[in-house]
FILOBA-80648 format. One record per atom (N, C-alpha, C): residue in one letter; atom name; x, y, z. Coordinates in nm, 2 decimals. Layout:
N
+------+------+--------+--------+--------+
: type : atom :     px :     py :     pz :
+------+------+--------+--------+--------+
:    A :   CA :      X :      Y :      Z :
...
+------+------+--------+--------+--------+
***
This chain:
158
+------+------+--------+--------+--------+
: type : atom :     px :     py :     pz :
+------+------+--------+--------+--------+
:    M :    N :   0.08 :  -0.12 :   0.00 :
:    M :   CA :   0.00 :   0.00 :   0.00 :
:    M :    C :   0.09 :   0.13 :   0.00 :
:    K :    N :   0.05 :   0.22 :  -0.08 :
:    K :   CA :   0.13 :   0.34 :  -0.10 :
:    K :    C :   0.09 :   0.44 :   0.02 :
:    P :    N :   0.19 :   0.49 :   0.09 :
:    P :   CA :   0.16 :   0.58 :   0.21 :
:    P :    C :   0.09 :   0.71 :   0.16 :
:    A :    N :   0.01 :   0.76 :   0.25 :
:    A :   CA :  -0.07 :   0.88 :   0.22 :
:    A :    C :   0.03 :   1.00 :   0.21 :
:    R :    N :   0.00 :   1.09 :   0.12 :
:    R :   CA :   0.08 :   1.21 :   0.10 :
:    R :    C :   0.05 :   1.31 :   0.22 :
:    F :    N :   0.16 :   1.38 :   0.26 :
:    F :   CA :   0.13 :   1.48 :   0.36 :
:    F :    C :   0.08 :   1.61 :   0.30 :
:    F :    N :   0.15 :   1.65 :   0.19 :
:    F :   CA :   0.11 :   1.78 :   0.13 :
:    F :    C :  -0.02 :   1.77 :   0.06 :
:    T :    N :  -0.10 :   1.88 :   0.07 :
:    T :   CA :  -0.22 :   1.89 :  -0.01 :
:    T :    C :  -0.19 :   1.90 :  -0.16 :
:    P :    N :  -0.28 :   1.88 :  -0.25 :
:    P :   CA :  -0.25 :   1.89 :  -0.39 :
:    P :    C :  -0.20 :   2.03 :  -0.43 :
:    E :    N :  -0.26 :   2.14 :  -0.37 :
:    E :   CA :  -0.21 :   2.27 :  -0.39 :
:    E :    C :  -0.07 :   2.29 :  -0.35 :
:    N :    N :  -0.04 :   2.25 :  -0.23 :
:    N :   CA :   0.10 :   2.26 :  -0.17 :
:    N :    C :   0.20 :   2.17 :  -0.25 :
:    L :    N :   0.15 :   2.06 :  -0.30 :
:    L :   CA :   0.24 :   1.97 :  -0.38 :
:    L :    C :   0.29 :   2.04 :  -0.50 :
:    Q :    N :   0.21 :   2.13 :  -0.56 :
:    Q :   CA :   0.25 :   2.21 :  -0.67 :
:    Q :    C :   0.36 :   2.31 :  -0.63 :
:    I :    N :   0.34 :   2.37 :  -0.51 :
:    I :   CA :   0.45 :   2.46 :  -0.46 :
:    I :    C :   0.57 :   2.38 :  -0.43 :
:    V :    N :   0.56 :   2.26 :  -0.38 :
:    V :   CA :   0.68 :   2.18 :  -0.35 :
:    V :    C :   0.76 :   2.15 :  -0.48 :
:    K :    N :   0.68 :   2.12 :  -0.59 :
:    K :   CA :   0.75 :   2.09 :  -0.72 :
:    K :    C :   0.82 :   2.22 :  -0.77 :
:    R :    N :   0.75 :   2.33 :  -0.75 :
:    R :   CA :   0.82 :   2.46 :  -0.80 :
:    R :    C :   0.94 :   2.49 :  -0.72 :
:    L :    N :   0.93 :   2.47 :  -0.58 :
:    L :   CA :   1.05 :   2.50 :  -0.50 :
:    L :    C :   1.17 :   2.41 :  -0.54 :
:    V :    N :   1.14 :   2.28 :  -0.55 :
:    V :   CA :   1.25 :   2.19 :  -0.58 :
:    V :    C :   1.31 :   2.22 :  -0.72 :
:    S :    N :   1.22 :   2.26 :  -0.82 :
:    S :   CA :   1.27 :   2.28 :  -0.95 :
:    S :    C :   1.36 :   2.40 :  -0.97 :
:    R :    N :   1.37 :   2.49 :  -0.86 :
:    R :   CA :   1.46 :   2.60 :  -0.87 :
:    R :    C :   1.61 :   2.56 :  -0.86 :
:    Y :    N :   1.63 :   2.44 :  -0.82 :
:    Y :   CA :   1.77 :   2.39 :  -0.79 :
:    Y :    C :   1.81 :   2.29 :  -0.90 :
:    P :    N :   1.94 :   2.28 :  -0.94 :
:    P :   CA :   1.98 :   2.19 :  -1.04 :
:    P :    C :   1.97 :   2.04 :  -0.98 :
:    P :    N :   1.96 :   1.95 :  -1.08 :
:    P :   CA :   1.95 :   1.81 :  -1.03 :
:    P :    C :   2.06 :   1.77 :  -0.94 :
:    G :    N :   2.03 :   1.70 :  -0.84 :
:    G :   CA :   2.13 :   1.66 :  -0.74 :
:    G :    C :   2.15 :   1.76 :  -0.63 :
:    Q :    N :   2.09 :   1.88 :  -0.64 :
:    Q :   CA :   2.10 :   1.98 :  -0.54 :
:    Q :    C :   1.96 :   2.01 :  -0.47 :
:    E :    N :   1.87 :   1.92 :  -0.48 :
:    E :   CA :   1.74 :   1.94 :  -0.43 :
:    E :    C :   1.74 :   1.97 :  -0.28 :
:    R :    N :   1.84 :   1.92 :  -0.21 :
:    R :   CA :   1.84 :   1.95 :  -0.07 :
:    R :    C :   1.85 :   2.09 :  -0.03 :
:    A :    N :   1.89 :   2.18 :  -0.13 :
:    A :   CA :   1.89 :   2.32 :  -0.10 :
:    A :    C :   1.75 :   2.38 :  -0.07 :
:    S :    N :   1.65 :   2.31 :  -0.11 :
:    S :   CA :   1.51 :   2.35 :  -0.09 :
:    S :    C :   1.45 :   2.31 :   0.04 :
:    L :    N :   1.54 :   2.25 :   0.13 :
:    L :   CA :   1.49 :   2.19 :   0.25 :
:    L :    C :   1.42 :   2.29 :   0.34 :
:    V :    N :   1.48 :   2.41 :   0.37 :
:    V :   CA :   1.42 :   2.50 :   0.46 :
:    V :    C :   1.29 :   2.56 :   0.41 :
:    P :    N :   1.28 :   2.60 :   0.28 :
:    P :   CA :   1.15 :   2.64 :   0.24 :
:    P :    C :   1.04 :   2.53 :   0.24 :
:    L :    N :   1.08 :   2.41 :   0.22 :
:    L :   CA :   0.99 :   2.29 :   0.23 :
:    L :    C :   0.94 :   2.27 :   0.37 :
:    L :    N :   1.03 :   2.28 :   0.46 :
:    L :   CA :   0.99 :   2.27 :   0.60 :
:    L :    C :   0.90 :   2.38 :   0.65 :
:    D :    N :   0.92 :   2.50 :   0.60 :
:    D :   CA :   0.83 :   2.61 :   0.63 :
:    D :    C :   0.69 :   2.59 :   0.57 :
:    L :    N :   0.69 :   2.54 :   0.45 :
:    L :   CA :   0.56 :   2.51 :   0.39 :
:    L :    C :   0.48 :   2.40 :   0.46 :
:    A :    N :   0.55 :   2.30 :   0.51 :
:    A :   CA :   0.49 :   2.19 :   0.58 :
:    A :    C :   0.44 :   2.24 :   0.71 :
:    Q :    N :   0.51 :   2.33 :   0.78 :
:    Q :   CA :   0.47 :   2.39 :   0.91 :
:    Q :    C :   0.34 :   2.48 :   0.89 :
:    R :    N :   0.34 :   2.55 :   0.78 :
:    R :   CA :   0.22 :   2.64 :   0.75 :
:    R :    C :   0.10 :   2.55 :   0.72 :
:    Q :    N :   0.12 :   2.44 :   0.65 :
:    Q :   CA :   0.01 :   2.35 :   0.62 :
:    Q :    C :  -0.05 :   2.29 :   0.75 :
:    H :    N :   0.04 :   2.24 :   0.83 :
:    H :   CA :   0.00 :   2.17 :   0.95 :
:    H :    C :  -0.05 :   2.26 :   1.06 :
:    G :    N :   0.00 :   2.39 :   1.06 :
:    G :   CA :  -0.05 :   2.48 :   1.16 :
:    G :    C :   0.05 :   2.52 :   1.27 :
:    T :    N :   0.12 :   2.42 :   1.32 :
:    T :   CA :   0.21 :   2.45 :   1.43 :
:    T :    C :   0.35 :   2.38 :   1.41 :
:    W :    N :   0.36 :   2.26 :   1.45 :
:    W :   CA :   0.49 :   2.19 :   1.44 :
:    W :    C :   0.49 :   2.10 :   1.31 :
:    I :    N :   0.60 :   2.04 :   1.28 :
:    I :   CA :   0.62 :   1.96 :   1.16 :
:    I :    C :   0.61 :   1.81 :   1.20 :
:    P :    N :   0.50 :   1.74 :   1.15 :
:    P :   CA :   0.49 :   1.60 :   1.19 :
:    P :    C :   0.59 :   1.51 :   1.12 :
:    P :    N :   0.62 :   1.39 :   1.17 :
:    P :   CA :   0.71 :   1.30 :   1.10 :
:    P :    C :   0.67 :   1.26 :   0.96 :
:    S :    N :   0.54 :   1.26 :   0.93 :
:    S :   CA :   0.50 :   1.22 :   0.79 :
:    S :    C :   0.55 :   1.33 :   0.69 :
:    A :    N :   0.55 :   1.46 :   0.74 :
:    A :   CA :   0.60 :   1.56 :   0.65 :
:    A :    C :   0.75 :   1.55 :   0.63 :
:    M :    N :   0.82 :   1.52 :   0.74 :
:    M :   CA :   0.97 :   1.51 :   0.73 :
:    M :    C :   1.00 :   1.40 :   0.64 :
:    Q :    N :   0.93 :   1.29 :   0.65 :
:    Q :   CA :   0.96 :   1.17 :   0.56 :
:    Q :    C :   0.93 :   1.21 :   0.41 :
:    E :    N :   0.82 :   1.28 :   0.38 :
:    E :   CA :   0.79 :   1.32 :   0.25 :
:    E :    C :   0.90 :   1.42 :   0.20 :
:    I :    N :   0.94 :   1.51 :   0.28 :
:    I :   CA :   1.04 :   1.61 :   0.24 :
:    I :    C :   1.17 :   1.54 :   0.22 :
:    G :    N :   1.20 :   1.44 :   0.30 :
:    G :   CA :   1.33 :   1.37 :   0.28 :
:    G :    C :   1.32 :   1.29 :   0.15 :
:    N :    N :   1.21 :   1.23 :   0.11 :
:    N :   CA :   1.20 :   1.16 :  -0.02 :
:    N :    C :   1.21 :   1.26 :  -0.13 :
:    T :    N :   1.16 :   1.38 :  -0.12 :
:    T :   CA :   1.16 :   1.48 :  -0.22 :
:    T :    C :   1.30 :   1.54 :  -0.25 :
:    T :    N :   1.38 :   1.55 :  -0.14 :
:    T :   CA :   1.51 :   1.61 :  -0.14 :
:    T :    C :   1.63 :   1.51 :  -0.14 :
:    N :    N :   1.60 :   1.38 :  -0.15 :
:    N :   CA :   1.70 :   1.28 :  -0.14 :
:    N :    C :   1.78 :   1.28 :  -0.01 :
:    L :    N :   1.71 :   1.31 :   0.09 :
:    L :   CA :   1.77 :   1.31 :   0.23 :
:    L :    C :   1.70 :   1.20 :   0.31 :
:    S :    N :   1.77 :   1.16 :   0.41 :
:    S :   CA :   1.70 :   1.06 :   0.50 :
:    S :    C :   1.61 :   1.14 :   0.60 :
:    F :    N :   1.52 :   1.06 :   0.66 :
:    F :   CA :   1.44 :   1.12 :   0.76 :
:    F :    C :   1.52 :   1.18 :   0.87 :
:    E :    N :   1.63 :   1.12 :   0.91 :
:    E :   CA :   1.72 :   1.17 :   1.02 :
:    E :    C :   1.78 :   1.30 :   0.98 :
:    Q :    N :   1.82 :   1.31 :   0.85 :
:    Q :   CA :   1.89 :   1.44 :   0.81 :
:    Q :    C :   1.79 :   1.55 :   0.81 :
:    V :    N :   1.66 :   1.53 :   0.77 :
:    V :   CA :   1.56 :   1.63 :   0.78 :
:    V :    C :   1.53 :   1.67 :   0.93 :
:    F :    N :   1.52 :   1.56 :   1.01 :
:    F :   CA :   1.49 :   1.58 :   1.15 :
:    F :    C :   1.60 :   1.66 :   1.22 :
:    A :    N :   1.72 :   1.64 :   1.18 :
:    A :   CA :   1.84 :   1.71 :   1.23 :
:    A :    C :   1.82 :   1.86 :   1.21 :
:    I :    N :   1.77 :   1.90 :   1.09 :
:    I :   CA :   1.75 :   2.04 :   1.06 :
:    I :    C :   1.64 :   2.10 :   1.15 :
:    V :    N :   1.53 :   2.02 :   1.16 :
:    V :   CA :   1.42 :   2.07 :   1.25 :
:    V :    C :   1.47 :   2.09 :   1.39 :
:    L :    N :   1.56 :   2.00 :   1.44 :
:    L :   CA :   1.61 :   2.02 :   1.58 :
:    L :    C :   1.71 :   2.13 :   1.58 :
:    A :    N :   1.78 :   2.16 :   1.47 :
:    A :   CA :   1.88 :   2.27 :   1.47 :
:    A :    C :   1.82 :   2.40 :   1.48 :
:    Y :    N :   1.69 :   2.41 :   1.44 :
:    Y :   CA :   1.62 :   2.54 :   1.44 :
:    Y :    C :   1.49 :   2.53 :   1.53 :
:    P :    N :   1.50 :   2.51 :   1.66 :
:    P :   CA :   1.38 :   2.48 :   1.74 :
:    P :    C :   1.28 :   2.59 :   1.74 :
:    T :    N :   1.33 :   2.72 :   1.74 :
:    T :   CA :   1.23 :   2.83 :   1.74 :
:    T :    C :   1.16 :   2.85 :   1.61 :
:    S :    N :   1.21 :   2.79 :   1.51 :
:    S :   CA :   1.15 :   2.81 :   1.38 :
:    S :    C :   1.06 :   2.69 :   1.34 :
:    F :    N :   1.10 :   2.57 :   1.37 :
:    F :   CA :   1.02 :   2.45 :   1.32 :
:    F :    C :   0.96 :   2.36 :   1.42 :
:    Q :    N :   1.00 :   2.37 :   1.54 :
:    Q :   CA :   0.94 :   2.27 :   1.64 :
:    Q :    C :   0.80 :   2.32 :   1.69 :
:    W :    N :   0.78 :   2.45 :   1.69 :
:    W :   CA :   0.65 :   2.50 :   1.74 :
:    W :    C :   0.63 :   2.64 :   1.69 :
:    R :    N :   0.53 :   2.66 :   1.61 :
:    R :   CA :   0.50 :   2.80 :   1.57 :
:    R :    C :   0.39 :   2.85 :   1.67 :
:    P :    N :   0.42 :   2.97 :   1.73 :
:    P :   CA :   0.32 :   3.02 :   1.82 :
:    P :    C :   0.19 :   3.06 :   1.76 :
:    C :    N :   0.09 :   3.05 :   1.83 :
:    C :   CA :  -0.04 :   3.09 :   1.78 :
:    C :    C :  -0.06 :   3.24 :   1.78 :
:    A :    N :   0.00 :   3.31 :   1.88 :
:    A :   CA :  -0.01 :   3.46 :   1.88 :
:    A :    C :   0.09 :   3.52 :   1.79 :
:    P :    N :   0.06 :   3.63 :   1.73 :
:    P :   CA :   0.17 :   3.69 :   1.65 :
:    P :    C :   0.29 :   3.73 :   1.73 :
:    Q :    N :   0.40 :   3.73 :   1.66 :
:    Q :   CA :   0.53 :   3.76 :   1.73 :
:    Q :    C :   0.60 :   3.87 :   1.65 :
:    L :    N :   0.67 :   3.96 :   1.72 :
:    L :   CA :   0.75 :   4.06 :   1.67 :
:    L :    C :   0.89 :   4.02 :   1.73 :
:    R :    N :   0.99 :   4.00 :   1.64 :
:    R :   CA :   1.12 :   3.97 :   1.69 :
:    R :    C :   1.22 :   4.09 :   1.65 :
:    I :    N :   1.29 :   4.14 :   1.75 :
:    I :   CA :   1.38 :   4.25 :   1.72 :
:    I :    C :   1.52 :   4.19 :   1.72 :
:    C :    N :   1.60 :   4.22 :   1.62 :
:    C :   CA :   1.73 :   4.18 :   1.61 :
:    C :    C :   1.82 :   4.24 :   1.72 :
:    D :    N :   1.89 :   4.16 :   1.80 :
:    D :   CA :   1.98 :   4.21 :   1.90 :
:    D :    C :   2.13 :   4.19 :   1.87 :
:    S :    N :   2.16 :   4.18 :   1.74 :
:    S :   CA :   2.30 :   4.16 :   1.70 :
:    S :    C :   2.37 :   4.29 :   1.72 :
:    W :    N :   2.50 :   4.28 :   1.72 :
:    W :   CA :   2.58 :   4.40 :   1.75 :
:    W :    C :   2.55 :   4.51 :   1.66 :
:    M :    N :   2.54 :   4.49 :   1.53 :
:    M :   CA :   2.51 :   4.60 :   1.43 :
:    M :    C :   2.38 :   4.67 :   1.46 :
:    C :    N :   2.27 :   4.59 :   1.49 :
:    C :   CA :   2.14 :   4.65 :   1.51 :
:    C :    C :   2.14 :   4.73 :   1.64 :
:    C :    N :   2.21 :   4.67 :   1.74 :
:    C :   CA :   2.21 :   4.74 :   1.87 :
:    C :    C :   2.29 :   4.87 :   1.86 :
:    Q :    N :   2.40 :   4.87 :   1.79 :
:    Q :   CA :   2.48 :   4.99 :   1.77 :
:    Q :    C :   2.40 :   5.10 :   1.70 :
:    K :    N :   2.33 :   5.06 :   1.59 :
:    K :   CA :   2.25 :   5.16 :   1.52 :
:    K :    C :   2.14 :   5.21 :   1.60 :
:    A :    N :   2.07 :   5.13 :   1.68 :
:    A :   CA :   1.96 :   5.17 :   1.77 :
:    A :    C :   2.02 :   5.27 :   1.87 :
:    K :    N :   2.14 :   5.24 :   1.93 :
:    K :   CA :   2.20 :   5.33 :   2.03 :
:    K :    C :   2.23 :   5.47 :   1.96 :
:    Q :    N :   2.29 :   5.46 :   1.84 :
:    Q :   CA :   2.32 :   5.59 :   1.77 :
:    Q :    C :   2.20 :   5.68 :   1.75 :
:    R :    N :   2.09 :   5.61 :   1.72 :
:    R :   CA :   1.97 :   5.69 :   1.69 :
:    R :    C :   1.89 :   5.71 :   1.82 :
:    D :    N :   1.93 :   5.65 :   1.93 :
:    D :   CA :   1.86 :   5.66 :   2.06 :
:    D :    C :   1.71 :   5.64 :   2.04 :
:    N :    N :   1.67 :   5.54 :   1.97 :
:    N :   CA :   1.53 :   5.53 :   1.94 :
:    N :    C :   1.46 :   5.43 :   2.04 :
:    G :    N :   1.52 :   5.36 :   2.12 :
:    G :   CA :   1.46 :   5.27 :   2.22 :
:    G :    C :   1.35 :   5.18 :   2.16 :
:    I :    N :   1.38 :   5.12 :   2.05 :
:    I :   CA :   1.28 :   5.04 :   1.98 :
:    I :    C :   1.23 :   4.92 :   2.06 :
:    F :    N :   1.31 :   4.86 :   2.14 :
:    F :   CA :   1.26 :   4.74 :   2.21 :
:    F :    C :   1.15 :   4.79 :   2.31 :
:    E :    N :   1.17 :   4.89 :   2.39 :
:    E :   CA :   1.07 :   4.94 :   2.48 :
:    E :    C :   0.95 :   4.99 :   2.41 :
:    A :    N :   0.97 :   5.06 :   2.30 :
:    A :   CA :   0.85 :   5.11 :   2.22 :
:    A :    C :   0.77 :   4.99 :   2.16 :
:    A :    N :   0.84 :   4.89 :   2.11 :
:    A :   CA :   0.78 :   4.77 :   2.06 :
:    A :    C :   0.70 :   4.70 :   2.17 :
:    Q :    N :   0.75 :   4.69 :   2.29 :
:    Q :   CA :   0.68 :   4.63 :   2.40 :
:    Q :    C :   0.55 :   4.70 :   2.43 :
:    S :    N :   0.55 :   4.83 :   2.43 :
:    S :   CA :   0.43 :   4.90 :   2.47 :
:    S :    C :   0.33 :   4.90 :   2.36 :
:    I :    N :   0.37 :   4.91 :   2.23 :
:    I :   CA :   0.28 :   4.91 :   2.12 :
:    I :    C :   0.22 :   4.77 :   2.10 :
:    A :    N :   0.31 :   4.67 :   2.11 :
:    A :   CA :   0.27 :   4.53 :   2.08 :
:    A :    C :   0.17 :   4.48 :   2.19 :
:    S :    N :   0.19 :   4.52 :   2.31 :
:    S :   CA :   0.10 :   4.48 :   2.42 :
:    S :    C :  -0.05 :   4.52 :   2.39 :
:    Q :    N :  -0.07 :   4.63 :   2.32 :
:    Q :   CA :  -0.20 :   4.68 :   2.29 :
:    Q :    C :  -0.27 :   4.59 :   2.20 :
:    Y :    N :  -0.20 :   4.51 :   2.12 :
:    Y :   CA :  -0.25 :   4.42 :   2.02 :
:    Y :    C :  -0.24 :   4.28 :   2.05 :
:    G :    N :  -0.18 :   4.24 :   2.16 :
:    G :   CA :  -0.16 :   4.10 :   2.20 :
:    G :    C :  -0.04 :   4.04 :   2.12 :
:    V :    N :   0.05 :   4.12 :   2.08 :
:    V :   CA :   0.17 :   4.07 :   2.00 :
:    V :    C :   0.28 :   4.04 :   2.10 :
:    E :    N :   0.34 :   3.93 :   2.09 :
:    E :   CA :   0.46 :   3.89 :   2.18 :
:    E :    C :   0.58 :   3.95 :   2.12 :
:    V :    N :   0.67 :   4.01 :   2.20 :
:    V :   CA :   0.79 :   4.07 :   2.15 :
:    V :    C :   0.91 :   3.99 :   2.21 :
:    K :    N :   1.00 :   3.95 :   2.12 :
:    K :   CA :   1.12 :   3.88 :   2.16 :
:    K :    C :   1.24 :   3.94 :   2.09 :
:    T :    N :   1.35 :   3.91 :   2.14 :
:    T :   CA :   1.48 :   3.94 :   2.06 :
:    T :    C :   1.52 :   3.81 :   1.99 :
:    T :    N :   1.60 :   3.83 :   1.88 :
:    T :   CA :   1.65 :   3.72 :   1.81 :
:    T :    C :   1.80 :   3.76 :   1.78 :
:    S :    N :   1.88 :   3.66 :   1.76 :
:    S :   CA :   2.02 :   3.68 :   1.75 :
:    S :    C :   2.06 :   3.75 :   1.62 :
:    C :    N :   2.00 :   3.72 :   1.51 :
:    C :   CA :   2.04 :   3.79 :   1.39 :
:    C :    C :   1.93 :   3.76 :   1.28 :
:    L :    N :   1.89 :   3.87 :   1.21 :
:    L :   CA :   1.80 :   3.85 :   1.10 :
:    L :    C :   1.87 :   3.86 :   0.97 :
:    G :    N :   2.00 :   3.88 :   0.97 :
:    G :   CA :   2.07 :   3.89 :   0.84 :
:    G :    C :   2.04 :   4.01 :   0.76 :
:    A :    N :   2.00 :   4.12 :   0.83 :
:    A :   CA :   1.96 :   4.25 :   0.76 :
:    A :    C :   2.05 :   4.36 :   0.81 :
:    C :    N :   2.18 :   4.34 :   0.83 :
:    C :   CA :   2.27 :   4.44 :   0.89 :
:    C :    C :   2.27 :   4.56 :   0.80 :
:    Y :    N :   2.25 :   4.55 :   0.67 :
:    Y :   CA :   2.25 :   4.66 :   0.58 :
:    Y :    C :   2.14 :   4.77 :   0.62 :
:    G :    N :   2.04 :   4.73 :   0.69 :
:    G :   CA :   1.93 :   4.82 :   0.73 :
:    G :    C :   1.90 :   4.82 :   0.87 :
:    A :    N :   2.01 :   4.81 :   0.95 :
:    A :   CA :   2.00 :   4.80 :   1.10 :
:    A :    C :   1.94 :   4.93 :   1.15 :
:    P :    N :   1.86 :   4.93 :   1.26 :
:    P :   CA :   1.81 :   4.81 :   1.33 :
:    P :    C :   1.70 :   4.74 :   1.25 :
:    A :    N :   1.69 :   4.61 :   1.27 :
:    A :   CA :   1.59 :   4.54 :   1.19 :
:    A :    C :   1.49 :   4.46 :   1.29 :
:    F :    N :   1.37 :   4.43 :   1.24 :
:    F :   CA :   1.28 :   4.35 :   1.31 :
:    F :    C :   1.20 :   4.26 :   1.22 :
:    W :    N :   1.15 :   4.15 :   1.27 :
:    W :   CA :   1.07 :   4.06 :   1.19 :
:    W :    C :   0.93 :   4.06 :   1.24 :
:    F :    N :   0.83 :   4.07 :   1.15 :
:    F :   CA :   0.69 :   4.07 :   1.19 :
:    F :    C :   0.61 :   4.01 :   1.08 :
:    N :    N :   0.52 :   3.92 :   1.11 :
:    N :   CA :   0.43 :   3.86 :   1.01 :
:    N :    C :   0.51 :   3.80 :   0.89 :
:    D :    N :   0.62 :   3.73 :   0.92 :
:    D :   CA :   0.70 :   3.66 :   0.81 :
:    D :    C :   0.77 :   3.76 :   0.72 :
:    K :    N :   0.79 :   3.88 :   0.77 :
:    K :   CA :   0.86 :   3.98 :   0.68 :
:    K :    C :   0.96 :   4.05 :   0.77 :
:    I :    N :   1.08 :   4.07 :   0.71 :
:    I :   CA :   1.19 :   4.15 :   0.78 :
:    I :    C :   1.17 :   4.29 :   0.74 :
:    H :    N :   1.17 :   4.38 :   0.84 :
:    H :   CA :   1.16 :   4.52 :   0.82 :
:    H :    C :   1.29 :   4.59 :   0.87 :
:    T :    N :   1.34 :   4.68 :   0.80 :
:    T :   CA :   1.47 :   4.75 :   0.83 :
:    T :    C :   1.45 :   4.89 :   0.87 :
:    D :    N :   1.56 :   4.95 :   0.92 :
:    D :   CA :   1.56 :   5.09 :   0.96 :
:    D :    C :   1.45 :   5.12 :   1.06 :
:    A :    N :   1.44 :   5.03 :   1.16 :
:    A :   CA :   1.33 :   5.04 :   1.26 :
:    A :    C :   1.33 :   5.16 :   1.34 :
:    T :    N :   1.22 :   5.22 :   1.36 :
:    T :   CA :   1.20 :   5.33 :   1.46 :
:    T :    C :   1.07 :   5.30 :   1.53 :
:    K :    N :   1.04 :   5.37 :   1.64 :
:    K :   CA :   0.92 :   5.35 :   1.71 :
:    K :    C :   0.80 :   5.37 :   1.62 :
:    E :    N :   0.81 :   5.47 :   1.53 :
:    E :   CA :   0.70 :   5.50 :   1.44 :
:    E :    C :   0.67 :   5.39 :   1.34 :
:    T :    N :   0.78 :   5.33 :   1.28 :
:    T :   CA :   0.76 :   5.23 :   1.18 :
:    T :    C :   0.70 :   5.10 :   1.25 :
:    I :    N :   0.75 :   5.07 :   1.37 :
:    I :   CA :   0.69 :   4.95 :   1.44 :
:    I :    C :   0.55 :   4.97 :   1.46 :
:    K :    N :   0.51 :   5.09 :   1.51 :
:    K :   CA :   0.37 :   5.12 :   1.54 :
:    K :    C :   0.28 :   5.11 :   1.42 :
:    E :    N :   0.34 :   5.17 :   1.31 :
:    E :   CA :   0.26 :   5.17 :   1.18 :
:    E :    C :   0.24 :   5.03 :   1.13 :
:    I :    N :   0.34 :   4.94 :   1.13 :
:    I :   CA :   0.33 :   4.81 :   1.08 :
:    I :    C :   0.24 :   4.72 :   1.16 :
:    I :    N :   0.25 :   4.73 :   1.29 :
:    I :   CA :   0.17 :   4.65 :   1.38 :
:    I :    C :   0.02 :   4.69 :   1.37 :
:    S :    N :   0.00 :   4.82 :   1.37 :
:    S :   CA :  -0.14 :   4.87 :   1.37 :
:    S :    C :  -0.20 :   4.84 :   1.24 :
:    K :    N :  -0.13 :   4.85 :   1.13 :
:    K :   CA :  -0.18 :   4.81 :   0.99 :
:    K :    C :  -0.23 :   4.67 :   0.99 :
:    E :    N :  -0.17 :   4.58 :   1.06 :
:    E :   CA :  -0.20 :   4.44 :   1.06 :
:    E :    C :  -0.34 :   4.42 :   1.13 :
:    F :    N :  -0.37 :   4.50 :   1.23 :
:    F :   CA :  -0.49 :   4.48 :   1.32 :
:    F :    C :  -0.60 :   4.58 :   1.29 :
:    T :    N :  -0.59 :   4.66 :   1.19 :
:    T :   CA :  -0.70 :   4.76 :   1.17 :
:    T :    C :  -0.76 :   4.73 :   1.03 :
+------+------+--------+--------+--------+
***
């Protein structure tokens, strides 16, 4: 008996598109986007059936896929139900925020609490070119100020 597919037919088309971006033999490069897609489909965490299907698609073993899930616990093991705002606390972002004396973390806390958004710091968002940076609603925003944070969060909830 053939095992049931994890991905929905719509998401299976996205899987094929993601994998086709990479040359033959390099399918494993699509691993992180595939894990993200599986998590969005499932709602919170990535079940073993999804890891197995992703492994088959990328020519990786279940264990290799699971190792990536374990390596990024805040990303793949559990997606919070409440919206999150993550502020980069890398050296570059902290320095830029200090230079501008904008107190974005404190501002984000007060703004976010009005909307039930959880605020956390994260080690790096890879957006040093536009420091200080923050992540909200699956998008990285750069040149953060109190005003931009308030605008972006309030836009989401109005």
